N, C-alpha and C positions, 0 to 999 in steps of 0.2 A: 199911457192908456191903461196899462194893467192895474195901476193904482185905483182906477175907477171901479174895477171889478172887485177889488178888496174893500174899498171905502164905502160903496153904496150899501152893501149888506150890513156893515157895521153901523152906519147911520140909521138904517131902517130899523134894525133890532133895538138900537139905543132909543130911538123915538117911540117905539112901541112900549119899551120898558118904562120910560118916563110917563107916557100916557096912562098906563095901568097903575103906576105908583100914585099919580095924582088922583085917579078915579077912585081907588080904594080908600084914599084918605086916612091911611094908618096914623094913629096918634099914640103917644106913649101912655102907659097905664096911669090912672089917677095917683097923684102923690109921688110918682117916681122922680119927677124933677126936683121936688123938695128934698127927697132923700139924697139925690145926687149933689145938690147944692150944699147940704150939710156935710156930706162926705168930702167934697172938695175943700170946704173950709177946714176940716180936720187935717187933711193932707197938707194944706198950705201951712197951717200952724205947726205941724210936726216938722215940715221942711225948714221953716224959719228957726225952730228950736235946734234942729240938727246942725244947721249952718252956723249959728251963732254960738253954740255952746261947746266947750271942751277943745281938745287938740285934735283936729281932723287931718293932721299930716301935712299941712302947708307951711 
């Protein structure tokens, strides 16, 4: 029964947080997703280059 005392406030606060998050409708700034995609492509290319080239101790 004590778990109800702990669980109900957690669910209530979580529900309120989700409600306000959806209500505000925050979106990322314009162009930030394009920058992130470009950066991820650079990171993947560098990782492939690092894994395939040279003696990496294996």
